[in-house]
C-alpha positions in Angstrom: 0.1 0.0 -0.1 1.5 3.4 -0.8 0.8 6.8 0.6 -1.6 7.6 -2.3 -3.6 4.4 -1.5 -3.6 5.5 2.1 -5.0 9.1 1.1 -7.7 7.3 -1.0 -8.8 5.0 1.7 -9.0 7.9 4.2 -10.9 10.1 1.6 -13.3 7.5 1.0 -14.0 6.4 4.5 -14.4 10.0 6.0 -15.8 11.9 3.1 -13.1 14.7 3.0 -11.3 15.6 -0.2 -7.9 14.0 -1.3 -6.0 17.3 -0.7 -7.0 17.6 2.9 -6.3 14.0 3.5 -3.0 14.1 1.9 -2.2 17.2 4.1 -3.0 15.3 7.2 -1.0 12.3 6.2 2.0 14.3 5.4 1.7 16.4 8.8 1.5 13.1 10.6 4.7 11.8 9.0 6.4 15.0 9.6 5.3 15.0 13.3 6.8 11.4 13.9 10.1 12.3 12.0 10.3 15.5 14.1 9.7 13.8 17.4 12.3 10.9 16.7 14.7 13.6 15.6 14.5 15.3 18.9 14.8 11.9 20.6 11.4 11.4 21.6 9.5 8.2 21.0 5.7 8.2 19.5 3.3 6.0 21.3 -0.3 5.4 19.4 -2.1 3.2 21.7 -3.6 0.2 20.0 -1.6 0.8 16.9 2.4 0.6 18.1 5.2 2.9 18.8 7.9 4.6 16.8 10.9 4.3 18.8 14.7 5.0 18.4 17.0 2.0 18.8 20.7 2.5 19.8 23.3 0.8 17.8 26.5 0.3 19.7 29.9 1.3 18.3 31.4 -1.6 16.3 34.5 -2.4 14.2 33.9 -3.4 10.6 36.4 -4.3 7.7 36.8 -2.8 4.2 37.7 -6.0 2.4 38.9 -4.2 -0.9 41.4 -2.2 0.9 42.0 -4.6 3.9 41.5 -1.9 6.5 39.6 -1.9 9.7 37.1 1.0 10.2 35.1 2.1 13.3 31.4 2.8 12.8 30.2 4.9 15.7 27.2 4.6 18.0 24.1 5.7 16.2 20.4 5.7 16.5 17.8 4.0 14.1 14.2 4.4 14.0 12.0 1.4 14.4 8.4 0.5 14.7 7.0 -1.9 17.5 3.4 -2.8 16.9 1.1 -3.1 19.7 -0.2 -6.5 21.0 -3.7 -5.7 19.8 -2.5 -4.7 16.3 -0.5 -8.2 16.2 -3.5 -10.1 17.4 -5.7 -8.4 14.7 -3.1 -9.4 11.9 -3.2 -13.0 12.7 
């Protein structure tokens, strides 16, 4: 399902026009991105959580140059579905 499919579905279910639905979807995505960039998790009860996972510093190898590089500690975004969400999917 694409963003356009989501916008069409919201538009049909709620009766609002597609441009308004697109604005709402994009505003939601921007809010989630901003919160994660600020280090805050986003919790949506009954749906799931957008969280930041911390990846530890690690040593990697560049095989072509036969050198060792250090990849610094960094955060990655992740989604953890709620238990009710998982139960509905099964």
